[in-house]
ZAMARGU-4260 file (C-alpha; in steps of 0.2 Angstrom, whole numbers, plus 5000, padded with zeros to 4 digits):
<rodrens>
0) 5658/5515/5435 | 5650/5498/5432 | 5631/5499/5430 | 5620/5490/5441 | 5601/5484/5439
5) 5591/5498/5440 | 5604/5513/5439 | 5603/5527/5425 | 5615/5526/5412 | 5623/5538/5400
10) 5623/5557/5402 | 5621/5571/5390 | 5638/5576/5379 | 5646/5578/5362 | 5662/5568/5356
15) 5676/5578/5361 | 5693/5583/5352 | 5702/5569/5348 | 5687/5557/5346 | 5687/5546/5332
20) 5671/5543/5322 | 5668/5525/5317 | 5654/5518/5306 | 5655/5499/5313 | 5660/5487/5326
25) 5674/5482/5314 | 5681/5501/5313 | 5680/5504/5331 | 5690/5487/5334 | 5702/5495/5322
30) 5704/5510/5330 | 5707/5502/5348 | 5719/5492/5340 | 5729/5504/5333 | 5730/5515/5351
35) 5734/5499/5359 | 5749/5494/5347 | 5755/5513/5347 | 5754/5512/5366 | 5741/5526/5368
40) 5727/5528/5377 | 5709/5523/5368 | 5700/5536/5360 | 5684/5543/5364 | 5672/5534/5349
45) 5657/5543/5339 | 5648/5527/5334 | 5637/5527/5317 | 5633/5510/5315 | 5639/5492/5321
50) 5629/5481/5335 | 5635/5491/5348 | 5628/5507/5342 | 5612/5499/5338 | 5612/5491/5358
55) 5614/5509/5364 | 5602/5517/5354 | 5612/5527/5342 | 5604/5533/5327 | 5618/5534/5313
60) 5616/5554/5312 | 5636/5561/5312 | 5629/5578/5317 | 5622/5572/5332 | 5637/5566/5339
65) 5643/5585/5340 | 5628/5593/5346 | 5619/5596/5364 | 5608/5579/5358 | 5621/5567/5360
70) 5624/5555/5375 | 5639/5549/5382 | 5643/5532/5389 | 5656/5522/5398 | 5656/5505/5390
75) 5667/5489/5393 | 5679/5480/5379 | 5680/5462/5378 | 5700/5454/5377 | 5703/5437/5372
80) 5720/5426/5371 | 5716/5417/5355 | 5730/5403/5357 | 5742/5414/5365 | 5739/5431/5354
85) 5729/5446/5362 | 5715/5454/5354 | 5700/5467/5357 | 5681/5466/5352 | 5669/5479/5356
90) 5654/5469/5353 | 5656/5450/5351 | 5667/5435/5347 | 5659/5421/5338 | 5668/5404/5336
95) 5657/5394/5324 | 5657/5380/5312 | 5648/5385/5296 | 5631/5378/5301 | 5632/5385/5318
100) 5629/5366/5325 | 5645/5369/5336 | 5650/5387/5342 | 5657/5398/5355 | 5650/5415/5357
105) 5655/5429/5368 | 5643/5444/5368 | 5647/5463/5375 | 5633/5470/5366 | 5616/5462/5362
110) 5615/5463/5345 | 5625/5452/5331 | 5624/5456/5313 | 5629/5447/5298 | 5622/5442/5281
115) 5607/5434/5289 | 5603/5450/5297 | 5603/5456/5316 | 5603/5443/5328 | 5599/5446/5347
120) 5611/5434/5350 | 5614/5442/5368 | 5597/5446/5375 | 5602/5450/5393 | 5620/5458/5387
125) 5624/5475/5393 | 5641/5484/5387 | 5641/5492/5405 | 5639/5480/5417 | 5656/5473/5420
130) 5652/5456/5412 | 5652/5446/5398 | 5639/5434/5391 | 5645/5418/5386 | 5636/5404/5376
135) 5643/5388/5373 | 5633/5380/5360 | 5630/5361/5354 | 5616/5361/5341 | 5609/5346/5331
140) 5604/5351/5312 | 5586/5349/5317 | 5588/5361/5330 | 5593/5375/5320 | 5577/5374/5311
145) 5567/5379/5327 | 5582/5390/5335 | 5585/5402/5320 | 5568/5410/5317 | 5568/5415/5335
150) 5585/5424/5335 | 5577/5440/5328 | 5570/5442/5344 | 5581/5435/5357 | 5567/5420/5361
155) 5581/5406/5358 | 5586/5404/5376 | 5583/5393/5386 | 5588/5381/5376 | 5594/5362/5382
160) 5610/5366/5368 | 5615/5380/5374 | 5625/5384/5389 | 5623/5401/5396 | 5636/5409/5408
165) 5638/5428/5412 | 5656/5431/5419 | 5669/5444/5420 | 5682/5431/5412 | 5679/5414/5403
170) 5690/5400/5397 | 5686/5387/5386 | 5695/5372/5376 | 5685/5368/5360 | 5686/5350/5355
175) 5694/5356/5338 | 5699/5374/5331 | 5685/5384/5324 | 5685/5400/5313 | 5687/5415/5325
180) 5677/5432/5321 | 5679/5447/5331 | 5667/5460/5329 | 5663/5452/5311 | 5681/5451/5304
185) 5690/5434/5303 | 5705/5432/5314 | 5708/5414/5311 | 5706/5398/5319 | 5708/5394/5336
190) 5704/5380/5350 | 5710/5387/5366 | 5700/5404/5369 | 5703/5414/5385 | 5690/5431/5388
195) 5690/5443/5399 | 5682/5460/5400 | 5690/5476/5404 | 5676/5486/5413 | 5672/5503/5409
200) 5689/5504/5396 | 5680/5515/5384 | 5670/5531/5380 | 5658/5531/5367 | 5645/5546/5360
205) 5629/5541/5351
</rodrens>
């Protein structure tokens, strides 16, 4: 059930039989893509790391996943058509130039990690609200010096060079193809992005 403002979320519950333990968003995405290719249901995921795990307050303790202290969540899944090819993501989609002066970012989780460290790119993003948080970024190089220090705290918004939208589906045609990463993994370059959320698609345990 999609969470609404003020509702409690998650319930006690350990990783069931058949669940898959993953250590990163990329591992989670790979497990789901593998199930999709085989035509199987998405397996429950035990999260030991990654930005979705961080958003849900995961500790990285594998023993916890199989104990009475584990918490189970039903979360949304991102889907994107990249120039006609369907892909999944659990935490985020990032299409950007090298310096981030032009970017299109879609967040299902609050955090986005990389060589720069964890950035709070989606301060309002919630993986169980049935919505994705999309950011259309047009920044000058001078803007980056002011925006970057604020990213760790989610204080970069609002900003006139960053258009924010919260929606179940978004579609964008970029002015030129950009490199795209899904859950931190490069998947090629694309100009046309058609993104939608699949609400309550996954069971995850932390």
